[in-house]
C-alpha positions as CSV (number, residue, x, y, z in Angstrom):
1,M,72.6,56.0,82.9
2,P,70.0,55.4,80.1
3,D,69.2,57.4,77.8
4,T,65.7,58.8,78.0
5,S,65.8,60.1,74.4
6,S,66.2,56.7,72.4
7,Q,64.2,54.4,75.1
8,D,60.6,53.9,76.3
9,L,60.1,53.7,80.1
10,Q,59.5,50.6,81.6
11,I,57.2,50.7,84.8
12,S,56.5,47.6,86.6
13,P,54.8,47.3,90.3
14,L,56.7,47.0,93.4
15,C,53.8,44.9,95.0
16,D,50.3,43.9,94.8
17,A,49.2,47.4,97.5
18,L,50.9,50.0,96.1
19,G,54.0,51.5,94.1
20,A,55.4,51.0,90.7
21,Q,59.5,50.8,89.6
22,I,60.4,52.9,86.6
23,E,63.0,51.9,84.6
24,G,64.7,53.4,81.5
25,V,64.9,57.4,82.8
26,D,68.1,59.8,83.5
27,L,66.6,62.3,86.1
28,R,69.2,64.6,85.2
29,K,68.2,64.9,81.9
30,A,65.3,67.3,80.7
31,L,62.3,64.2,80.3
32,P,60.8,64.5,77.0
33,K,56.9,65.5,77.4
34,K,55.8,61.9,76.8
35,T,58.0,60.4,79.2
36,L,56.7,63.2,81.8
37,I,53.3,62.5,81.3
38,Q,54.2,58.5,81.7
39,V,55.5,59.1,85.0
40,T,53.2,61.7,85.9
41,E,50.3,58.6,85.3
42,A,52.1,56.0,86.8
43,L,52.6,58.3,89.8
44,H,48.6,59.0,89.8
45,K,47.8,55.3,89.1
46,H,50.4,53.6,92.1
47,L,51.0,56.9,94.6
48,L,54.3,55.3,94.8
49,L,57.4,55.8,92.3
50,L,60.9,54.2,92.4
51,I,63.5,55.2,90.4
52,R,67.1,53.7,90.9
53,D,70.3,54.2,90.2
54,Q,70.2,58.0,89.9
55,D,72.7,60.1,90.9
56,L,71.3,64.4,90.8
57,S,72.9,67.3,91.9
58,P,70.4,69.1,94.4
59,A,69.7,71.0,91.4
60,H,68.6,68.4,89.1
61,Q,66.3,67.3,92.4
62,I,64.3,70.8,92.7
63,A,64.4,70.7,88.8
64,F,62.4,67.1,88.8
65,S,60.2,67.8,91.4
66,A,58.9,70.7,89.9
67,K,57.5,68.8,87.1
68,F,54.9,67.9,89.8
69,G,53.6,71.3,91.4
70,P,55.5,74.4,92.7
71,V,58.4,73.1,95.9
72,Q,58.5,74.2,99.0
73,T,61.2,76.4,100.6
74,H,62.3,76.5,104.6
75,P,63.5,79.1,106.1
76,P,67.3,79.7,106.8
77,T,66.3,79.5,110.6
78,D,64.7,76.2,110.7
79,G,68.2,74.6,110.1
80,R,67.3,71.5,108.2
81,S,67.8,72.3,104.5
82,L,70.8,71.8,102.9
83,P,73.4,74.7,102.6
84,G,72.5,76.9,99.8
85,Y,69.4,75.4,99.1
86,P,66.1,76.0,100.8
87,E,64.0,73.7,98.7
88,I,66.0,70.5,100.2
89,L,65.4,69.4,103.4
90,A,68.7,67.1,104.7
91,I,67.4,64.1,106.3
92,Q,70.2,62.6,108.4
93,S,70.6,59.6,110.9
94,N,73.2,59.2,113.2
95,P,73.5,54.9,113.9
96,R,76.4,55.7,116.6
97,K,73.8,57.8,118.7
98,R,70.9,55.3,117.3
99,V,69.6,58.7,116.6
100,S,66.7,57.5,113.1
101,L,65.7,60.1,111.0
102,S,64.7,63.3,112.0
103,D,61.7,65.8,110.8
104,P,59.5,65.5,108.9
105,H,59.9,61.8,109.2
106,P,59.9,60.6,113.2
107,A,60.6,57.3,113.5
108,G,58.0,54.6,114.5
109,Q,54.7,56.6,113.5
110,W,52.4,55.8,111.1
111,L,51.8,59.5,108.9
112,C,51.1,61.9,106.0
113,D,53.3,64.2,105.5
114,M,52.4,67.6,107.2
115,S,48.5,66.5,107.9
116,Y,47.8,68.6,110.6
117,S,48.3,71.9,108.3
118,P,45.7,73.6,106.7
119,Q,47.5,72.6,102.8
120,P,49.2,69.5,103.4
121,Q,52.0,69.0,100.9
122,R,51.2,67.1,97.7
123,Y,54.1,64.6,97.1
124,G,57.4,64.1,98.4
125,V,60.3,63.1,96.6
126,I,63.6,61.8,98.2
127,H,67.0,61.4,96.8
128,A,69.4,58.4,98.8
129,R,72.5,60.1,98.1
130,A,73.8,57.7,101.2
131,A,72.2,54.3,102.7
132,V,72.7,51.7,104.4
133,S,70.0,48.5,103.5
134,G,67.8,47.2,106.1
135,Q,68.4,51.2,107.9
136,S,65.8,53.5,108.3
137,D,63.3,51.6,105.9
138,F,60.2,53.1,104.8
139,I,57.0,51.6,104.4
140,F,54.3,53.1,103.0
141,A,50.9,52.1,103.0
142,N,48.0,52.7,100.3
143,L,45.2,54.9,101.5
144,Q,42.8,54.0,99.1
145,R,42.5,50.4,99.6
146,P,41.0,50.5,102.8
147,Y,38.4,52.4,101.8
148,Q,37.3,50.2,99.3
149,S,37.2,47.5,101.6
150,L,34.7,49.7,104.0
151,S,31.0,48.2,103.9
152,S,28.5,50.8,102.0
153,G,26.8,51.5,104.9
154,L,29.8,52.6,106.8
155,R,31.1,54.8,103.7
156,R,27.6,56.7,103.7
157,F,28.4,57.2,107.6
158,L,31.7,58.1,107.1
159,T,31.8,60.2,104.0
160,P,30.7,63.8,105.0
161,L,32.6,63.6,108.2
162,Q,36.0,66.0,108.7
163,A,38.9,64.8,111.0
164,T,41.0,66.7,113.1
165,H,44.7,66.3,113.0
166,H,46.9,68.0,115.3
167,Q,50.7,68.3,116.0
168,P,51.0,69.0,119.4
169,K,54.1,70.4,119.5
170,D,57.5,71.2,117.4
171,K,60.2,69.0,116.2
172,D,61.9,69.0,120.0
173,G,58.9,67.6,121.4
174,A,59.1,70.4,124.3
175,T,58.2,73.9,122.7
176,G,56.6,75.4,120.3
177,T,53.2,76.1,119.1
178,A,50.8,73.3,118.3
179,R,49.2,73.3,114.9
180,R,45.9,71.7,113.8
181,A,43.8,71.2,110.8
182,K,40.2,69.9,109.5
183,H,40.1,67.8,106.4
184,P,37.7,66.1,104.8
185,L,37.7,62.0,106.2
186,I,37.6,60.8,102.2
187,L,39.4,62.5,99.6
188,A,39.0,62.1,96.2
189,H,41.7,61.4,93.7
190,P,41.6,64.9,91.6
191,Q,42.8,63.0,88.5
192,M,41.7,59.1,88.6
193,G,38.5,59.7,91.3
194,A,39.5,57.2,93.4
195,K,38.4,57.7,97.1
196,G,41.0,57.3,99.9
197,L,40.5,57.5,103.7
198,Y,42.5,60.5,104.7
199,V,43.8,59.7,108.0
200,N,46.6,58.6,110.1
201,P,47.9,57.5,113.5
202,A,50.7,60.4,114.4
203,Y,48.0,63.4,113.8
204,T,44.5,62.2,113.5
205,K,42.8,62.7,117.0
206,N,39.0,62.5,116.7
207,L,36.3,62.8,113.9
208,E,33.8,65.8,113.4
209,H,30.4,66.0,115.8
210,L,32.3,63.2,117.9
211,S,33.8,63.1,121.1
212,Q,37.3,61.3,121.1
213,E,36.1,58.4,123.1
214,E,33.5,57.9,120.5
215,S,36.2,58.6,117.6
216,R,38.2,56.2,118.7
217,P,37.1,52.6,118.0
218,L,36.6,54.2,114.4
219,L,39.4,55.8,113.6
220,D,41.5,52.1,115.3
221,G,39.7,50.3,112.7
222,L,40.6,52.4,110.1
223,F,44.1,52.9,111.2
224,Q,44.1,48.6,111.4
225,K,42.8,48.3,107.8
226,I,45.8,51.0,106.5
227,V,48.7,49.5,108.0
228,A,47.6,46.2,107.5
229,P,50.7,44.4,105.8
230,D,49.1,43.2,102.6
231,N,48.3,47.2,102.2
232,T,52.1,48.1,102.4
233,Y,55.6,48.3,100.9
234,R,58.5,48.3,102.6
235,H,61.4,50.3,100.8
236,R,64.9,49.3,101.9
237,W,67.4,51.9,100.5
238,R,70.2,51.9,98.1
239,P,72.9,54.9,97.2
240,G,71.2,56.5,94.3
241,D,67.5,55.3,95.1
242,V,64.5,58.1,94.2
243,L,61.3,58.0,95.9
244,V,58.0,60.1,95.0
245,W,55.1,59.2,96.8
246,D,51.8,60.9,96.6
247,C,51.2,62.6,100.9
248,H,47.3,62.8,100.0
249,F,46.6,59.0,99.2
250,T,49.8,57.5,101.1
251,A,51.1,56.8,104.7
252,H,54.5,55.7,105.5
253,Y,56.5,54.7,108.5
254,V,60.0,55.2,109.0
255,V,61.6,51.9,110.9
256,P,63.7,53.0,113.9
257,I,67.6,52.2,114.0
258,T,68.0,49.4,116.4
259,A,71.9,48.9,115.9
260,E,75.1,50.7,114.6
261,M,75.2,50.1,110.8
262,G,76.3,53.1,109.2
263,A,75.7,56.6,108.2
264,E,72.5,57.8,106.3
265,E,71.4,61.0,104.1
266,L,68.3,61.5,102.0
267,R,67.7,64.5,100.5
268,Q,63.5,65.8,100.1
269,T,62.1,68.0,98.5
270,T,58.5,69.2,98.9
271,V,56.0,69.8,96.6
272,A,53.6,72.1,97.6
273,H,49.5,71.7,97.4
274,S,48.0,73.4,94.3
275,P,44.2,74.9,95.1
């Protein structure tokens, strides 16, 4: 592991659309103030960070995540948290049964984390403990670039609108209470000021003051811009990878498992929204 006290960070873009890889940091150690500022600024600018070759204990991951804000906990009855660590979701795939990554990342859907909640999470952090390249890949989309591509007239029309986000059922798909929230269609980044489209195909159902029939063509057009290949980055997991992403300005998609390749374990912490 590189010594963060003696080496400067190396930050390089992952692709044109979004994301940056950071080298020269050991997340098991306390980050110097200068290093933390560089990491935070890189996250604000690139929206997605990759830090490879990390060997984090649960406590290390929680401590690193807490640098970005309050870390959410999950009740023991949830059944998904790592034993002894309610802050960590153990996300596993079972390739023998061809079961892809579990909730909160259902495979085959483009989504923004918990956008159906009145206070969606702010950042996601995943540490790959066991991974198979090409299996359960995550694809991330930038939500700021599509907004920038809109005409000035369409921007003016969309800016005052709110969108309804809706998760109809729980993770079992059969029971539970539907969850619903309204959020501004256009969000401005609190640090950078850049605006983005806060919509996603999984949970965004309609636009305020418009029927679903009227909303659908507009939303479909925005979704097409968001998921365009030149607006995305596909991540192939390696053991030791750490990904940090901005949940308000990115959407992501988990590629479903189609063949028996190997077991995976990803550990996720969630940074709560801070008003």
